[in-house]
C-alpha positions as CSV (number, residue, x, y, z in Angstrom):
1,M,0.2,0.2,-0.1
2,D,2.7,2.2,0.7
3,A,3.7,2.6,-2.8
4,L,0.8,4.0,-4.2
5,R,1.1,6.8,-5.7
6,R,-0.5,10.0,-4.8
7,L,-3.8,11.3,-5.9
8,D,-3.4,14.7,-7.2
9,L,-6.3,16.8,-7.2
10,G,-5.0,18.4,-10.2
11,E,-6.3,21.2,-12.1
12,A,-10.0,20.3,-10.2
13,T,-11.9,23.7,-8.5
14,R,-14.2,21.2,-7.4
15,L,-14.8,17.7,-5.5
16,V,-18.1,15.8,-6.0
17,V,-18.6,13.1,-3.8
18,V,-21.5,10.2,-4.6
19,A,-22.8,8.7,-1.6
20,P,-25.6,5.4,-2.3
21,H,-25.6,6.1,1.6
22,P,-25.1,8.7,4.2
23,D,-21.4,7.5,5.8
24,D,-19.8,6.4,2.5
25,E,-18.7,9.4,2.1
26,V,-16.7,9.7,5.1
27,I,-15.5,6.5,5.7
28,G,-14.2,6.1,1.9
29,A,-13.2,10.0,1.1
30,G,-13.0,11.8,4.3
31,G,-9.3,12.7,4.0
32,L,-9.7,13.9,-0.1
33,M,-12.5,15.9,1.5
34,M,-10.5,17.4,4.0
35,A,-7.0,18.0,1.6
36,A,-9.2,19.3,-0.8
37,T,-11.2,21.6,1.6
38,R,-7.6,23.1,2.8
39,L,-6.7,23.8,-0.5
40,G,-9.9,26.1,-1.0
41,R,-11.8,23.3,-3.3
42,S,-15.5,23.4,-2.9
43,V,-16.7,19.9,-2.3
44,E,-20.6,18.8,-3.0
45,I,-22.1,15.4,-1.9
46,V,-24.4,14.0,-4.0
47,A,-26.1,11.9,-1.4
48,V,-28.1,9.3,-3.7
49,T,-30.3,7.8,-1.2
50,D,-31.3,8.7,2.2
51,G,-30.5,5.1,4.3
52,E,-34.1,4.1,5.2
53,G,-33.1,0.1,4.1
54,S,-30.0,-0.2,7.1
55,H,-32.6,-2.1,9.3
56,P,-35.1,-3.4,7.3
57,R,-36.1,-6.2,9.9
58,S,-36.3,-3.0,13.1
59,E,-39.2,-3.3,15.7
60,T,-37.8,0.0,16.8
61,H,-36.9,2.2,14.0
62,S,-39.8,2.9,10.9
63,P,-37.6,4.1,8.3
64,S,-38.6,7.7,8.2
65,R,-37.0,7.3,12.4
66,L,-34.0,5.8,10.7
67,V,-33.7,9.0,7.8
68,D,-34.5,11.9,10.4
69,R,-31.4,10.2,12.4
70,R,-29.1,9.2,9.2
71,Q,-29.5,12.6,8.0
72,A,-28.2,14.0,12.0
73,E,-25.4,11.5,12.2
74,V,-24.5,13.1,8.5
75,A,-24.3,16.2,9.4
76,E,-22.8,15.6,12.4
77,A,-19.8,14.1,11.0
78,M,-18.4,16.6,8.3
79,R,-18.8,19.4,11.3
80,R,-16.4,17.1,13.1
81,L,-14.3,16.0,9.6
82,G,-13.8,20.1,9.4
83,C,-16.2,19.6,5.8
84,A,-19.6,21.4,7.0
85,G,-19.4,24.0,4.1
86,A,-19.9,21.0,2.1
87,T,-23.1,21.2,0.1
88,R,-25.1,18.1,0.1
89,T,-28.1,16.9,-2.6
90,R,-30.1,14.6,-1.7
91,L,-31.9,12.6,-4.6
92,G,-34.0,10.1,-2.3
93,L,-33.6,6.9,-4.6
94,P,-34.8,3.7,-2.6
95,D,-32.0,2.6,-0.6
96,S,-30.8,-1.1,-1.7
97,G,-32.5,-0.3,-5.1
98,V,-30.5,2.2,-7.1
99,A,-29.8,-0.4,-9.5
100,A,-33.8,0.0,-10.7
101,H,-32.9,3.8,-11.2
102,E,-29.0,3.4,-12.7
103,R,-29.6,5.2,-15.8
104,A,-31.8,8.2,-13.9
105,L,-28.8,8.3,-11.8
106,T,-26.3,8.7,-15.0
107,E,-28.5,11.2,-16.2
108,Q,-28.1,12.8,-12.8
109,L,-25.1,13.0,-12.2
110,T,-23.8,13.7,-16.3
111,A,-26.0,17.5,-14.8
112,V,-23.5,17.8,-11.8
113,V,-19.7,17.1,-13.3
114,D,-18.0,18.8,-16.2
115,P,-14.1,18.5,-17.0
116,R,-12.8,21.1,-13.9
117,T,-14.9,18.7,-11.8
118,L,-12.7,15.0,-10.0
119,C,-16.2,12.8,-9.4
120,V,-15.4,10.3,-6.7
121,A,-17.3,7.3,-6.6
122,P,-17.4,4.2,-5.6
123,W,-16.1,0.9,-7.4
124,E,-17.5,-0.7,-9.5
125,A,-16.9,-3.5,-8.2
126,D,-16.5,-2.4,-4.3
127,G,-19.5,-5.5,-3.7
128,H,-23.0,-3.5,-2.6
129,P,-25.5,-3.4,-5.1
130,D,-26.0,0.0,-3.9
131,H,-22.3,0.8,-4.7
132,D,-21.4,-1.0,-7.7
133,A,-24.8,1.2,-9.3
134,C,-23.5,4.4,-8.0
135,G,-20.1,3.5,-9.3
136,R,-21.0,2.3,-12.8
137,A,-23.4,5.7,-13.5
138,A,-20.5,7.7,-12.1
139,S,-18.0,5.9,-14.5
140,A,-21.2,7.0,-17.7
141,A,-21.5,10.2,-17.1
142,C,-18.1,11.3,-16.3
143,A,-17.2,9.7,-19.6
144,L,-19.8,11.4,-21.8
145,R,-18.5,14.7,-19.6
146,R,-15.4,14.4,-19.9
147,A,-14.9,15.2,-16.2
148,P,-11.8,13.2,-14.0
149,L,-13.1,10.4,-12.0
150,V,-11.3,7.9,-8.8
151,R,-13.3,5.3,-7.0
152,Y,-13.1,4.7,-3.6
153,L,-13.6,1.8,-1.2
154,V,-15.9,0.5,1.3
155,W,-17.5,-3.4,1.4
156,T,-14.3,-4.0,-0.6
157,W,-12.3,-4.0,2.6
158,H,-14.8,-6.6,4.0
159,W,-14.0,-9.2,1.5
160,A,-10.3,-8.0,-0.2
161,V,-7.2,-8.2,1.8
162,P,-4.1,-5.5,0.4
163,G,-2.9,-7.4,-3.0
164,D,-6.0,-9.3,-3.9
165,A,-6.3,-10.8,-7.6
166,L,-9.7,-10.0,-7.7
167,V,-8.9,-6.1,-6.5
168,P,-7.1,-3.6,-9.9
169,W,-4.4,-2.5,-7.5
170,S,-2.3,-0.9,-10.0
171,R,-4.9,1.7,-10.5
172,G,-4.2,2.8,-7.4
173,R,-4.1,6.3,-5.7
174,S,-2.8,6.5,-2.5
175,V,-4.2,9.7,0.1
176,S,-2.3,10.6,3.3
177,L,-3.5,11.2,6.6
178,T,-1.3,13.1,9.2
179,R,-1.6,12.0,12.8
180,S,-4.5,14.9,13.2
181,E,-6.1,14.1,10.4
182,Q,-6.8,10.1,10.9
183,A,-8.1,11.4,14.9
184,R,-10.4,14.1,13.3
185,K,-12.0,10.8,10.4
186,R,-12.6,8.8,13.0
187,W,-14.4,10.9,15.5
188,A,-15.9,12.3,11.9
189,V,-17.1,7.6,11.4
190,G,-17.8,8.1,15.2
191,A,-21.1,10.2,14.6
192,F,-22.5,7.4,12.6
193,R,-23.7,5.7,15.9
194,S,-26.9,3.7,14.1
195,Q,-24.4,2.1,11.9
196,I,-21.5,1.2,14.0
197,R,-23.3,0.1,17.5
198,P,-26.7,-1.6,17.8
199,L,-30.1,0.8,17.1
200,S,-31.1,-1.2,20.2
201,P,-30.4,-5.0,22.0
202,G,-33.9,-6.0,19.8
203,P,-33.6,-8.7,17.1
204,G,-33.2,-6.2,14.0
205,D,-31.1,-4.1,15.4
206,E,-27.7,-5.0,15.1
207,T,-24.6,-3.4,13.9
208,V,-24.4,-2.8,10.3
209,L,-20.9,-2.1,9.6
210,P,-18.2,-4.8,10.8
211,A,-15.1,-4.2,12.6
212,P,-12.4,-4.3,9.6
213,V,-14.3,-1.5,6.9
214,L,-13.8,0.1,10.5
215,R,-10.7,-0.2,10.8
216,R,-9.3,0.5,6.9
217,A,-11.3,3.7,7.6
218,W,-8.8,5.1,10.8
219,A,-5.8,4.0,8.4
220,P,-3.2,6.3,7.5
221,L,-4.2,6.3,4.2
222,E,-7.2,6.6,2.1
223,V,-6.8,4.4,-1.2
224,F,-9.0,4.6,-4.3
225,L,-8.8,3.5,-8.1
226,V,-8.4,5.7,-10.8
């Protein structure tokens, strides 16, 4: 991992981060958003779903209650990250059903990106249907608009390890985080209590994000694929 080339923002004046669910942008690209903010680049989050499907069998949290809770969490996480000034556009596509709306998502992203925008989206083979669909839509939109694109990893860290032949590491780039930035990102991830802790002791309210994903979120570098 240490041998990966550094990701350069280049001449991009704006960062557009595609988030399938509220938390993906911070887990996958929190360090990159901090770097862009530090350099004076604007940051825009395209929130594809509201995350209402994270606990489909919960008896304590309705989908609408989960939406309210997760929106509050992501706002707090961005504040902790130092990126509270980022704009956020909610598309409201169905959680766990993005693939059925992939064409519409591609059209919406096409209207957002341009050649001076660095689009940051999940890898098309990340391993979650919503992530993969967002990655495909972003790739198609960036190709149409000739916008640069980098892919972040979230669920990949659940099933792959560095050097795994199923991941094209030759396309890898990295963003290094200082100890202060690592601590800030870890603090920001901690805002997503509905995902990193059980909603309640009852069935259907179990923790969503596994430890391997969280450990990678706290690493001293973020990995992207070009």
